[in-house]
N, C-alpha and C positions, 0 to 999 in steps of 0.2 A: 847592602848594595841593591840598588834599584835597575829595573831595566825599562827603557823608554817605550817598549810596545806595550807594556801593561798600563802605562800612563800613571804609575805610582810614584814616580820621582818628582812630580810637579814641575812647574814650568819657570816660577819666578825665582829670582835671586836677590840677594841684599841691595843690588843696583837696579832692580826691576827689569833686567834683561832675562830672556829665555833662549833656549836653543833655536827655537823658530824666528824669534826677533833678530838674532844674530844672522842667521841665513837670510833673511829678507832685507835687512840693512846692507849686507854685503852684495847680495844680488843686486839690488837698486843701485848701490854705488857704483857696480861694474856695468851699468845700463843694461842688464838682462831681464827679459821679461821670464815668466814662469815657462812658457815654450822654449825660450832660448836655453834656460837652465836645463830643462828635460833633454834637449838635444845634446848639450854640452856633456852630461853625465852618462850619455849612452842610449837615451830613447825611453827608458823607463826608471823610475814610475813616472806617470803621467802628470799634467799640470794640476789636476784636481787633488792629488794626493799630496804635491808639492805644496799647494795652498793650505792643505790641512795641517800640513806639517809646521808651515810658517805660523799657523794660527794656534799651535799646540794641541790641536785635537787628536794627532796621531803622533807616534814616535818612530824614528828611523831604524832600520836594521844597521848593524856595523858596516856592512860593505857600503851601503849609501852614504853613511857618515863619511867614510873615507872618500868617495866620489866627490861629495859636496866640498870637503876640504881641499882637493886638488883644484877644482874648478874654480873655488872661491878665493884660492890662495890663502888658505888659513893652515895653521898647524893641525896635523891630523891628530896628534896626542891630545890636544886641548880640545878638539871637536869631539872626540871619542868620550873624554870626560865629561864636557859640557852636555852632552846627549844622554847621559845616564849610565854609561858603561863603567861605573866606578862607584866609589863610596860617595856619600852626600857632601860630605866637606870638600873632596875632590871636584866634584862636579860644580860646586858653588865658587871654587877657586877658579876653575876653568872658565866659567861664565863671566866671572870679573875680568879675567886676563883678555878674553875675546871681546868683551865689550869696551874695552878702552881703544884709542885709536893709535897706540904706540906701534913703532914698526915690528916689535917682537909679536904683535898679535896679528900682523898683517894689514895694518892701517896705512893710510896714505902719508 
């Protein structure tokens, strides 16, 4: 099992998506800036941290993952798995599920 704050889980998946890519794509699809996202999740962390999260430089704590899932209308369980709070196989499966545009993944 890997933990996202250590950066040891890696960011890529078989489909080339990362947790940060999913957050950025969903944020942009909802028309949110990093500042908008910051406000929507309660004011912290700031836009700089969120930008580094989207770039894959830092990993989120589980509480932040849950806030992001809520604001971005994505399944919390898949977001937790995709962010690395799981086994590598479960993480890759969640990244693939979140990376598609199906209604089950919260896509349009």
